[in-house]
C-alpha atoms as an extended CHARMM CRD file, in Angstrom:
* protein
*
        84  EXT
         1         1  UNK       CA              0.0000000000        0.0000000000        0.0000000000  PROA      1               0.0000000000
         2         2  UNK       CA              2.9460000000        2.3050000000        0.6640000000  PROA      2               0.0000000000
         3         3  UNK       CA              3.9690000000        2.5980000000       -3.0430000000  PROA      3               0.0000000000
         4         4  UNK       CA              0.3970000000        3.5540000000       -3.9480000000  PROA      4               0.0000000000
         5         5  UNK       CA              0.2730000000        6.2600000000       -1.2900000000  PROA      5               0.0000000000
         6         6  UNK       CA              3.6900000000        7.5400000000       -2.3620000000  PROA      6               0.0000000000
         7         7  UNK       CA              2.5560000000        7.6690000000       -6.0030000000  PROA      7               0.0000000000
         8         8  UNK       CA             -0.6040000000        9.5300000000       -4.9940000000  PROA      8               0.0000000000
         9         9  UNK       CA              1.3970000000       12.0330000000       -2.9460000000  PROA      9               0.0000000000
        10        10  UNK       CA              3.8750000000       12.6920000000       -5.7450000000  PROA      10              0.0000000000
        11        11  UNK       CA              0.9980000000       13.0420000000       -8.2000000000  PROA      11              0.0000000000
        12        12  UNK       CA             -0.6650000000       15.6120000000       -5.9580000000  PROA      12              0.0000000000
        13        13  UNK       CA              2.5680000000       17.5880000000       -5.6770000000  PROA      13              0.0000000000
        14        14  UNK       CA              3.0270000000       17.5930000000       -9.4540000000  PROA      14              0.0000000000
        15        15  UNK       CA             -0.6030000000       18.6670000000       -9.8740000000  PROA      15              0.0000000000
        16        16  UNK       CA             -0.0740000000       21.5990000000       -7.5220000000  PROA      16              0.0000000000
        17        17  UNK       CA              3.1080000000       22.5530000000       -9.3920000000  PROA      17              0.0000000000
        18        18  UNK       CA              1.2750000000       22.4230000000      -12.7350000000  PROA      18              0.0000000000
        19        19  UNK       CA             -1.4750000000       24.5960000000      -11.3160000000  PROA      19              0.0000000000
        20        20  UNK       CA              0.9750000000       27.1780000000       -9.9830000000  PROA      20              0.0000000000
        21        21  UNK       CA              2.7180000000       27.3190000000      -13.3740000000  PROA      21              0.0000000000
        22        22  UNK       CA             -0.6070000000       27.4690000000      -15.2730000000  PROA      22              0.0000000000
        23        23  UNK       CA              0.3970000000       24.3780000000      -17.2630000000  PROA      23              0.0000000000
        24        24  UNK       CA             -2.1930000000       21.8810000000      -18.4860000000  PROA      24              0.0000000000
        25        25  UNK       CA             -1.6060000000       18.3230000000      -17.2750000000  PROA      25              0.0000000000
        26        26  UNK       CA             -0.6390000000       15.7530000000      -19.9240000000  PROA      26              0.0000000000
        27        27  UNK       CA             -2.6250000000       13.0910000000      -18.0730000000  PROA      27              0.0000000000
        28        28  UNK       CA             -5.4880000000       11.4820000000      -19.9870000000  PROA      28              0.0000000000
        29        29  UNK       CA             -9.0150000000       12.6140000000      -19.1410000000  PROA      29              0.0000000000
        30        30  UNK       CA            -11.0750000000       10.4820000000      -16.7770000000  PROA      30              0.0000000000
        31        31  UNK       CA            -13.1970000000        9.1520000000      -19.6440000000  PROA      31              0.0000000000
        32        32  UNK       CA            -10.0510000000        7.6110000000      -21.1850000000  PROA      32              0.0000000000
        33        33  UNK       CA             -9.1420000000        5.9590000000      -17.8900000000  PROA      33              0.0000000000
        34        34  UNK       CA            -12.6570000000        4.5400000000      -17.5950000000  PROA      34              0.0000000000
        35        35  UNK       CA            -12.2570000000        3.1830000000      -21.1260000000  PROA      35              0.0000000000
        36        36  UNK       CA             -9.0150000000        1.4670000000      -20.1210000000  PROA      36              0.0000000000
        37        37  UNK       CA            -10.7840000000       -0.1200000000      -17.1640000000  PROA      37              0.0000000000
        38        38  UNK       CA            -13.4550000000       -1.3610000000      -19.5640000000  PROA      38              0.0000000000
        39        39  UNK       CA            -10.7720000000       -2.9270000000      -21.7460000000  PROA      39              0.0000000000
        40        40  UNK       CA             -9.2450000000       -4.7440000000      -18.7610000000  PROA      40              0.0000000000
        41        41  UNK       CA            -12.6330000000       -6.0500000000      -17.6320000000  PROA      41              0.0000000000
        42        42  UNK       CA            -13.6980000000       -6.9290000000      -21.1750000000  PROA      42              0.0000000000
        43        43  UNK       CA            -10.5820000000       -9.0540000000      -21.6750000000  PROA      43              0.0000000000
        44        44  UNK       CA            -11.7990000000      -11.2410000000      -18.8330000000  PROA      44              0.0000000000
        45        45  UNK       CA            -15.2260000000      -11.8960000000      -20.3860000000  PROA      45              0.0000000000
        46        46  UNK       CA            -13.9460000000      -14.2560000000      -23.1090000000  PROA      46              0.0000000000
        47        47  UNK       CA            -12.1390000000      -16.6800000000      -20.7390000000  PROA      47              0.0000000000
        48        48  UNK       CA            -15.1630000000      -16.6410000000      -18.4100000000  PROA      48              0.0000000000
        49        49  UNK       CA            -17.5640000000      -17.3110000000      -21.3110000000  PROA      49              0.0000000000
        50        50  UNK       CA            -15.3360000000      -20.1500000000      -22.6040000000  PROA      50              0.0000000000
        51        51  UNK       CA            -15.2610000000      -21.6890000000      -19.1480000000  PROA      51              0.0000000000
        52        52  UNK       CA            -19.0460000000      -21.5340000000      -18.8510000000  PROA      52              0.0000000000
        53        53  UNK       CA            -19.5840000000      -22.9250000000      -22.3820000000  PROA      53              0.0000000000
        54        54  UNK       CA            -17.2650000000      -25.8320000000      -21.5800000000  PROA      54              0.0000000000
        55        55  UNK       CA            -19.5560000000      -26.6990000000      -18.6720000000  PROA      55              0.0000000000
        56        56  UNK       CA            -17.1450000000      -25.7690000000      -15.8980000000  PROA      56              0.0000000000
        57        57  UNK       CA            -18.5860000000      -24.0350000000      -12.8550000000  PROA      57              0.0000000000
        58        58  UNK       CA            -17.7430000000      -20.4070000000      -12.2320000000  PROA      58              0.0000000000
        59        59  UNK       CA            -16.7910000000      -19.5970000000       -8.6710000000  PROA      59              0.0000000000
        60        60  UNK       CA            -15.2730000000      -16.6820000000       -6.8580000000  PROA      60              0.0000000000
        61        61  UNK       CA            -12.0260000000      -18.6140000000       -6.3930000000  PROA      61              0.0000000000
        62        62  UNK       CA            -11.7290000000      -19.0920000000      -10.1720000000  PROA      62              0.0000000000
        63        63  UNK       CA            -12.2210000000      -15.3780000000      -10.7600000000  PROA      63              0.0000000000
        64        64  UNK       CA             -9.7070000000      -14.6110000000       -8.0250000000  PROA      64              0.0000000000
        65        65  UNK       CA             -7.1020000000      -16.9310000000       -9.5000000000  PROA      65              0.0000000000
        66        66  UNK       CA             -7.5510000000      -16.1150000000      -13.1860000000  PROA      66              0.0000000000
        67        67  UNK       CA             -8.7020000000      -12.4910000000      -13.4020000000  PROA      67              0.0000000000
        68        68  UNK       CA             -7.4500000000      -10.6310000000      -10.3460000000  PROA      68              0.0000000000
        69        69  UNK       CA             -3.7540000000      -10.7270000000      -11.1880000000  PROA      69              0.0000000000
        70        70  UNK       CA             -4.3950000000       -9.5260000000      -14.7410000000  PROA      70              0.0000000000
        71        71  UNK       CA             -6.6380000000       -6.6340000000      -13.7140000000  PROA      71              0.0000000000
        72        72  UNK       CA             -4.7870000000       -5.3760000000      -10.6340000000  PROA      72              0.0000000000
        73        73  UNK       CA             -1.2060000000       -6.4130000000      -11.3830000000  PROA      73              0.0000000000
        74        74  UNK       CA              1.1930000000       -7.1400000000       -8.5540000000  PROA      74              0.0000000000
        75        75  UNK       CA             -0.4900000000       -5.9260000000       -5.3870000000  PROA      75              0.0000000000
        76        76  UNK       CA              1.5460000000       -4.4570000000       -2.5270000000  PROA      76              0.0000000000
        77        77  UNK       CA              2.7000000000       -6.8480000000        0.1500000000  PROA      77              0.0000000000
        78        78  UNK       CA              2.5650000000       -9.9690000000       -2.0290000000  PROA      78              0.0000000000
        79        79  UNK       CA              6.3300000000      -10.0360000000       -2.7040000000  PROA      79              0.0000000000
        80        80  UNK       CA              6.0630000000      -12.4890000000       -5.5720000000  PROA      80              0.0000000000
        81        81  UNK       CA              4.2060000000      -15.1870000000       -3.6250000000  PROA      81              0.0000000000
        82        82  UNK       CA              1.1490000000      -16.7280000000       -5.2270000000  PROA      82              0.0000000000
        83        83  UNK       CA             -1.3520000000      -16.9370000000       -2.3680000000  PROA      83              0.0000000000
        84        84  UNK       CA             -4.4330000000      -18.3050000000       -4.1000000000  PROA      84              0.0000000000
């Protein structure tokens, strides 16, 4: 969690600096970020649909094991361990 808080803090400082200099941020608008989230979630629909069409049950543990790592990346505190 510490890297995320550090990144947020640095981002806030840069935002304040941009504002003081009257410079427009090069960051993408929120609608683009929402679109990226949609892409990440949409990529998970095909494997889920294939699993269901093959007759395999869909459970929370399957979603946790197959989709979580792809969507969220390496989460803080996991240190490379696979704790499924």
